[in-house]
MARDREN-378410 format. One line per field, with one value per residue (C-alpha): residue number from 1; x, y, z. Coordinates in steps of 0.02 Angstrom, whole numbers, plus 50000, padded with zeros to 5 digits. Layout:
BEGIN
k = NUM, ...
east = X, ...
north = Y, ...
up = Z, ...
***
This chain:
BEGIN
k = 1, 2, 3, 4, 5, 6, 7, 8, 9, 10, 11, 12, 13, 14, 15, 16, 17, 18, 19, 20, 21, 22, 23, 24, 25, 26, 27, 28, 29, 30, 31, 32, 33, 34, 35, 36, 37, 38, 39, 40, 41, 42, 43, 44, 45, 46, 47, 48, 49, 50, 51, 52, 53, 54, 55, 56, 57, 58, 59, 60, 61, 62, 63, 64, 65, 66, 67, 68, 69, 70, 71, 72, 73, 74, 75, 76, 77, 78, 79, 80, 81, 82, 83, 84, 85, 86, 87, 88, 89, 90, 91, 92, 93, 94, 95, 96, 97, 98, 99, 100, 101, 102, 103, 104, 105, 106, 107, 108, 109, 110, 111, 112, 113, 114, 115, 116, 117, 118, 119, 120, 121, 122, 123, 124, 125, 126, 127, 128, 129, 130, 131, 132, 133, 134, 135, 136, 137, 138, 139, 140, 141, 142, 143, 144, 145, 146, 147, 148, 149, 150, 151, 152, 153, 154, 155, 156, 157, 158, 159, 160, 161, 162, 163, 164, 165, 166, 167, 168, 169, 170, 171, 172, 173, 174, 175, 176, 177, 178, 179, 180, 181, 182, 183, 184, 185, 186, 187, 188, 189, 190, 191, 192, 193, 194, 195, 196, 197, 198, 199, 200, 201, 202, 203, 204, 205, 206, 207, 208, 209, 210, 211, 212, 213, 214, 215, 216, 217, 218, 219, 220, 221, 222, 223, 224, 225, 226, 227, 228, 229, 230, 231, 232, 233, 234, 235, 236, 237, 238, 239, 240, 241, 242, 243, 244, 245, 246, 247, 248
east = 50247, 50268, 50406, 50282, 50162, 50277, 50282, 50092, 50077, 50217, 50109, 49951, 50009, 50095, 49930, 49817, 49904, 49907, 49715, 49704, 49814, 49740, 49576, 49614, 49758, 49634, 49648, 49675, 49557, 49686, 49871, 49948, 50127, 50250, 50354, 50352, 50527, 50477, 50619, 50677, 50826, 50863, 50873, 50758, 50637, 50572, 50407, 50334, 50172, 50105, 50186, 50104, 49926, 49952, 50069, 50010, 49838, 49811, 49644, 49672, 49576, 49686, 49825, 49713, 49592, 49489, 49407, 49264, 49117, 49207, 49340, 49471, 49603, 49621, 49734, 49894, 49964, 50046, 49863, 49814, 49974, 50110, 50297, 50238, 50070, 50120, 50033, 50066, 49996, 49842, 49829, 49838, 49789, 49604, 49650, 49699, 49527, 49394, 49241, 49192, 49184, 49378, 49349, 49236, 49385, 49480, 49354, 49199, 49070, 49091, 49064, 48917, 48979, 48887, 48880, 48751, 48690, 48559, 48702, 48837, 48681, 48658, 48860, 48877, 48717, 48625, 48756, 48775, 48917, 49036, 49035, 48951, 49029, 48958, 48826, 48971, 48991, 48796, 48657, 48587, 48663, 48657, 48714, 48909, 48915, 48796, 48950, 49096, 49107, 49210, 49338, 49396, 49381, 49481, 49498, 49351, 49407, 49321, 49192, 49320, 49440, 49316, 49226, 49383, 49455, 49318, 49304, 49482, 49432, 49355, 49420, 49592, 49664, 49582, 49685, 49844, 49832, 49806, 49651, 49639, 49574, 49398, 49289, 49289, 49173, 49123, 49020, 49039, 48920, 48941, 48816, 48955, 49000, 48967, 49106, 49109, 49133, 49273, 49375, 49341, 49518, 49547, 49579, 49411, 49394, 49564, 49681, 49832, 49930, 49872, 50040, 49985, 49809, 49865, 50006, 50154, 50192, 50334, 50225, 50083, 50203, 50280, 50122, 50057, 50191, 50270, 50078, 50028, 50223, 50201, 50013, 50052, 50218, 50285, 50412, 50517, 50446, 50569, 50689, 50824, 50769, 50783, 50892, 50787, 50674, 50778, 50921, 51090
north = 46996, 47070, 47184, 47244, 47302, 47357, 47562, 47562, 47525, 47657, 47782, 47733, 47737, 47904, 47970, 47907, 47971, 48131, 48159, 48099, 48212, 48352, 48297, 48286, 48449, 48608, 48722, 48903, 49040, 49168, 49154, 49246, 49270, 49209, 49373, 49546, 49628, 49808, 49911, 50062, 50185, 50199, 49991, 49874, 49777, 49608, 49634, 49441, 49443, 49271, 49297, 49457, 49362, 49187, 49208, 49379, 49353, 49512, 49521, 49599, 49752, 49797, 49838, 49851, 49987, 49999, 49819, 49828, 49719, 49530, 49530, 49419, 49460, 49655, 49758, 49786, 49944, 50021, 50022, 50159, 50222, 50236, 50283, 50446, 50510, 50541, 50529, 50345, 50296, 50389, 50299, 50155, 50125, 50129, 49937, 49890, 49865, 49742, 49833, 50000, 50019, 50076, 50213, 50309, 50272, 50408, 50480, 50540, 50674, 50841, 50864, 50983, 51098, 51075, 51259, 51301, 51482, 51514, 51475, 51594, 51741, 51722, 51721, 51873, 51967, 51966, 52079, 52011, 52093, 51987, 51855, 51940, 52088, 52278, 52360, 52434, 52267, 52175, 52271, 52131, 51968, 51850, 51679, 51660, 51548, 51667, 51741, 51646, 51501, 51321, 51395, 51561, 51725, 51875, 51934, 51849, 51704, 51541, 51495, 51374, 51519, 51654, 51558, 51495, 51678, 51730, 51585, 51618, 51789, 51703, 51528, 51586, 51470, 51299, 51358, 51387, 51220, 51140, 51061, 50873, 50822, 50912, 50811, 50951, 51055, 50962, 50783, 50710, 50640, 50428, 50416, 50322, 50428, 50357, 50318, 50482, 50576, 50486, 50625, 50764, 50851, 50828, 51014, 51067, 51051, 51004, 51145, 51037, 50919, 50740, 50705, 50775, 50697, 50534, 50422, 50383, 50197, 50256, 50365, 50225, 50082, 50186, 50280, 50088, 49964, 50113, 50163, 49967, 49947, 50094, 50065, 49869, 49903, 49783, 49805, 49947, 50117, 50262, 50340, 50256, 50096, 50131, 49962, 49851, 49849, 49912, 49803, 49885
up = 48834, 49007, 48945, 48811, 48925, 49058, 48960, 48965, 49165, 49201, 49110, 49173, 49349, 49328, 49257, 49408, 49516, 49442, 49435, 49614, 49685, 49573, 49636, 49832, 49830, 49863, 49707, 49767, 49749, 49666, 49636, 49789, 49737, 49877, 49862, 49771, 49703, 49717, 49617, 49672, 49673, 49859, 49852, 49778, 49937, 49918, 49991, 50084, 50023, 50049, 50249, 50277, 50215, 50269, 50423, 50498, 50448, 50355, 50235, 50090, 50100, 50248, 50109, 49948, 50045, 49864, 49839, 49747, 49840, 49895, 49748, 49805, 49685, 49685, 49554, 49582, 49690, 49559, 49443, 49565, 49625, 49479, 49474, 49395, 49327, 49149, 48982, 48965, 49148, 49095, 48937, 49020, 49188, 49104, 49061, 49239, 49317, 49314, 49395, 49372, 49552, 49567, 49419, 49552, 49707, 49628, 49484, 49604, 49588, 49666, 49848, 49902, 50041, 50222, 50248, 50371, 50317, 50444, 50594, 50498, 50494, 50670, 50715, 50598, 50676, 50517, 50449, 50253, 50178, 50313, 50170, 50007, 49930, 49960, 49871, 49766, 49697, 49738, 49747, 49869, 49912, 49789, 49748, 49739, 49587, 49482, 49462, 49517, 49397, 49415, 49294, 49300, 49186, 49156, 49338, 49414, 49537, 49536, 49644, 49765, 49754, 49796, 49947, 50008, 50015, 50102, 50219, 50261, 50346, 50498, 50503, 50477, 50614, 50512, 50352, 50436, 50528, 50346, 50324, 50338, 50176, 50111, 50230, 50345, 50241, 50093, 50092, 49929, 49829, 49846, 49681, 49540, 49397, 49234, 49109, 49016, 49159, 49204, 49086, 49208, 49250, 49432, 49421, 49401, 49585, 49655, 49664, 49694, 49559, 49556, 49624, 49796, 49769, 49747, 49817, 49691, 49723, 49847, 49952, 49957, 50008, 50143, 50187, 50213, 50267, 50390, 50451, 50485, 50591, 50685, 50722, 50784, 50840, 50762, 50579, 50528, 50516, 50575, 50448, 50533, 50463, 50293, 50254, 50370, 50197, 50070, 49983, 49972
***
């Protein structure tokens, strides 16, 4: 009789232990991968994700720089930083995000110029032709956008190109040094775009190709990892330390 109940007793004990363990053990809020394999032609990289998060006490936002609200599971790096910005990526990346806030990190509203007209008028001693065309083209100074549009037509430069060329006449030093982003002269409208506006091409405003505007996977990792290592003085970051991360 006792042997007949032995299997039932064993199974019941296993189920009880499993239930108690499941109740007592803390449940993770999201799956944190211990390691990530980053495939690269120069040698694959094994990134110790869990070690950086737990042992080094790094918060998600320190690496995943665009996190929507308090989301604890940000999208993968390659969701924004692909190997190459080709048609396949453009078609597929729309399904990578759970929150439209991520979309507005790249697909943003136009930026208004912080151009101070009165200050420039005073600086040029009220010489309008210092910026505007002379009377052969304009009978009197008018708004640049009256003739120059966002897209060029025939011999008419775009508004961006015309303004940049004219500004460079006086601010050549700034252009020679290289502008660190557009914020030196432009202020971004932070109002979120609606989904239909996401289709607006980057080239409508940006003169550089998208590969220069948004780093690809390799450049994004190099920028974040090496930048953090350089700032903290910990970990490899110099050009001579490639194989501290890349596997030969």
